Structure formats: C-alpha cells, structure tokens
N, C-alpha and C positions, 0 to 999 in steps of 0.2 A: 768124576761125577760133577755135573753143573750145580751151582747153587740155585735155590728156588727163584731168585730174581733173574738170573740168566736164562733159566728155563722159561720163565714167563715172557721175557723179552723176545726169545727165539720163537716162541709160540705166537706172540702178537705179530711179529714180522711176517711169519708164514701166513697167518690169517689175513693180514693186510694185503699181501701180494695176491692171495687167492680171491679176496672179495673185490679189491679195488684195482688190481692190475699192478704190474711191476713198477710203473712210473710213480704211482702214489706211495708205494711202499719203500722206495729207495731214498726218500727224503729229498731235501732241496738240492743237494749236490747231484744226485742221480737224475732228478727232474730237469735240472739245467743241462745236463749232458744229453738227455734224451728228448729235449724240446722239439716238437714237431715244426716243420716249416709251415708258414701261413696257409699254403695250399692244402695241407693235411688237417687243418682245424675242422672240428665237427660243424656240420651244417644240416639243419632240419629243413626239408622242403615239403610243403603241403600244397595240395591242389584242392580248391574249394569250388563247388558247383551250386549255384542257386538260380532258379528260373532258367534263363538261357545264357547266364554269365558264368564264366570260369575265371578264377583268379588264382594267383600263386602267392604263397606266404612263405617267407624264409625266417628262420630263427637261429641265432648263434648262442653259444653258452654264456650265461650270466651268473653272477653270484647271488643276486637279489631278485627274486621273481616279481616283486612288486614294482620294479622299474620297467617291466614289459607292458606295452600298451596293447589293448585289444583292437583288432581291425574290423571296420564296418564291412558287412557283407549285405549289400543292398540296404534297405531300411528296416528289414525284419530281424536280422541276426548280427551278432558280433562274434568274432573268433579270436582266441588267444592261444598262442603256442609258446611255451616256456621250456627252454633247454637249460637245466640247472647243471653247472659244472665249470670247467676251465677249458682253455684251448687244448689241454692234454687229455682230458677225460670228461665223459658225460656221466653225471650221477643219476639223472632222471629226465624224462620228457613228460611234461604235463600239458594237456590240451583241454580247452574250455570252450563251450558254446553258450551264448546268451541270447535269450528271446528279448527283442526290443519293442515288440508290438503289443505289449501287455501293460496293465497298470503296474506301477512301481518298478518299471524297467530300469536297469537291466536285471533280468531274472536268469540265474544259472540253470540251464536245462540239460547240460551234458558236461561231465568231467571224467577224464581218464588219466592215469599216471602209468607210464612205462618205466621199468627199471631194468638195469643190466641183468643178464646178458641180452643184448638187442638182437633181433633176427637179422640174418645177413641179407644183403641186397640194398641197392641204392635207388632202384626204380620205384616210383610212387605206385602203389601203396605198400611197400615192403614192410614198414614198421607197423602200420595200423590196420591194413585192409581198408575196404571202403566202409565208412560209417554213415548212417542215415540218421539225421537229427530232425525232429519235427517241432514246429511252433504249436503252442496250445491254441492259437487263434487261427482258424481256417486250415490247420494242418499243413502249413507250408513246410517244404523240405529243404534242408541243407545237407549236401553230401560232401564228405571230405576224406582224403587219404594222405598219409605222410610217409616219408622215407628219411632215414638218418644216414647221411653220407659225409663227404668232406667237401671243402671248397673246390678241390681239384675235380671232383666228380660232378660238378655243377652242370 
C-alpha cells in the first residue's frame, strides 16, 4: 500500500498529464526530450476584415500578455491577439477588440478567451468562427476569424 504522500504525488501527476498534456507533466527532463522543432511551434493566425480591407495578424506564445501590442485596424478599431503559453504548449488564446472612435478611447468592446482543448483544424476560422464586432459610433463592423496551428502549417 502506498503512503498518503505517494498517493497524492501519483494523483497529481495523473491530473497534470490529463489537464496539461504529457509534456507539461513530465517535468524539465521530459520537456527537453520532447521539445518541438521550431516548425511545430504554435502559431495563431487571424484574418481581420474592415470596410474593404483584409489584414492578417499572427501571434506566437508569450509568458506575459502585457507585452503584446494591439494592431490598428483602420482608424476605428484595434485588435489584440494573445497566445499565452510556451513553444511546447498553449494555455489560452485571448482576443480583444477596441473601439478607437469614441471618447476615452481605446474602449474594450469585445473580449474572448479560448482554453484547451482547442478545436481541430488550421484553416481560418477553425478556432473562433467568424466574429462580428460593432463600433458604438455609426455601427461600423469589424469581422475576424482565427485558427490555431503551427509554424509549419503557415
């Protein structure tokens, strides 16, 4: 029979593997042995449409979401995509849209957080579907969709 501390450690390791995947649960030695090649690093690709303009935004995993800058979309909106995690794993994907044509801009008008398990597929908009975000001034529309894939699937 295992001691309570061994039972707790075994249960914690099982839960860590189940929640975070095997790379996170195996510790540093396991992570080093299972490090992905750079071409397999996670990459979030988003397509943004505003008026008659279409633009692409890419985001790679970061440890600190506050280091990610928002992208201007015309003069009306800003869009920010944050992939929180490491090159081995994605913990969450956060997407933000800001209205820039109002008093006290930027004003957050849309926020969504996606957590694992992520839907399969690397074609835009596999992760998010098409989202329609509207400015409070004149009802201008920003449409975006994102997919989570790898550098190789670019």
